[in-house]
Each structure stands twice: as structure tokens, then as C-alpha cells.
C-alpha positions as CSV (number, residue, x, y, z in Angstrom):
1,X,6.9,-11.7,-18.9
2,X,4.1,-9.8,-20.7
3,X,3.4,-6.1,-20.5
4,X,0.8,-6.4,-17.6
5,X,3.3,-8.3,-15.5
6,X,6.0,-5.7,-16.1
7,X,3.6,-2.9,-15.2
8,X,2.5,-4.8,-12.0
9,X,6.2,-5.3,-11.1
10,X,6.9,-1.6,-11.5
11,X,3.8,-0.8,-9.5
12,X,4.9,-3.1,-6.7
13,X,8.3,-1.3,-6.6
14,X,6.5,2.1,-6.5
15,X,4.1,1.2,-3.7
16,X,6.8,-0.4,-1.6
17,X,9.0,2.6,-2.1
18,X,6.2,4.9,-1.0
19,X,5.8,2.7,2.1
20,X,9.5,3.0,2.9
21,X,9.4,6.7,2.4
22,X,6.3,7.2,4.5
23,X,7.9,5.0,7.2
24,X,11.0,7.1,7.2
25,X,9.0,10.3,7.5
26,X,6.8,8.9,10.2
27,X,9.9,8.2,12.4
28,X,10.2,12.0,12.9
29,X,8.4,13.3,15.9
30,X,5.1,14.9,15.2
31,X,1.4,14.5,15.6
32,X,1.1,12.1,12.7
33,X,3.8,9.6,13.7
34,X,1.5,6.7,14.5
35,X,-0.7,7.4,11.5
36,X,2.3,7.5,9.2
37,X,3.6,4.2,10.5
38,X,0.2,2.5,9.9
39,X,-0.1,4.0,6.4
40,X,3.5,2.8,5.6
41,X,2.6,-0.7,6.5
42,X,-0.5,-0.7,4.3
43,X,1.4,0.9,1.4
44,X,4.1,-1.8,1.7
45,X,1.4,-4.6,1.8
46,X,-0.2,-3.1,-1.2
47,X,3.1,-3.4,-3.1
48,X,3.4,-7.0,-2.0
49,X,-0.1,-7.7,-3.3
50,X,1.1,-6.5,-6.7
51,X,4.0,-8.9,-6.5
52,X,1.4,-11.7,-5.7
53,X,-0.7,-10.4,-8.7
54,X,2.3,-10.8,-11.1
55,X,2.4,-14.5,-10.2
56,X,-1.4,-15.1,-10.1
57,X,-2.2,-13.2,-13.3
58,X,-5.2,-11.4,-11.9
59,X,-6.0,-9.1,-9.0
60,X,-9.2,-11.0,-8.1
61,X,-7.7,-14.5,-8.3
62,X,-7.1,-16.2,-5.8
63,X,-9.7,-14.7,-3.5
64,X,-7.3,-14.0,-0.6
65,X,-5.5,-11.6,-3.0
66,X,-8.7,-9.7,-3.6
67,X,-9.3,-9.5,0.2
68,X,-5.8,-8.2,0.7
69,X,-6.1,-5.6,-2.0
70,X,-9.5,-4.4,-0.7
71,X,-8.2,-4.3,2.8
72,X,-5.2,-2.2,1.7
73,X,-7.4,0.3,-0.2
74,X,-9.9,0.6,2.7
75,X,-7.1,1.1,5.2
76,X,-5.3,3.7,3.1
77,X,-8.6,5.6,2.4
78,X,-9.2,5.5,6.2
79,X,-5.7,6.8,6.9
80,X,-6.4,9.6,4.4
81,X,-9.7,10.6,6.1
82,X,-8.1,10.5,9.6
83,X,-5.2,12.7,8.4
84,X,-7.6,15.1,6.8
85,X,-9.9,15.3,9.8
86,X,-6.9,15.9,12.2
87,X,-5.4,18.4,9.9
88,X,-8.4,20.8,10.1
């Protein structure tokens, strides 16, 4: 395993851990429960996309991996905007 694959493996563990932590936090009652649940799913999927990247060797190849990564980023940015808009 080369350095990039090791980095992507660690990154995958990081994002999936963030997903689990956000999910656990979202289970508490509060105004952001649903948003936290949605964000947790996208964080976990982003981590899984890094696992896929370890085996494919590139984030843009194959094209479904690129679509998954772009979807995850778009969804997480959207969650951030919704959270910020509702926080004000």
C-alpha cells in the first residue's frame, strides 16, 4: 500500500467516524435532529467513497465515484447552509 492509499484509508476512517458521531448527536431531541441525521448519512457515504478510492486509485475514476464524491460534497455544503440559515 502506498502513501496515498494509507492517507485515503485514514481519511475514510475519519469521515465515517464523523458520520457516526453526528448520527449519535442527532438522536438527541432538538431542532436540528433531522438535519443531523441527513448530514450523518452523507458523512458516512463520503467515508465509503474514500474506501472505494483506495481500490480505484483515483477520485475521478470510475465516473460513478466522481458522481458520489460530488454528491456528498454538495449535500454537506447544503446541510451547512441550512444549519447556518436556521441558526440565525
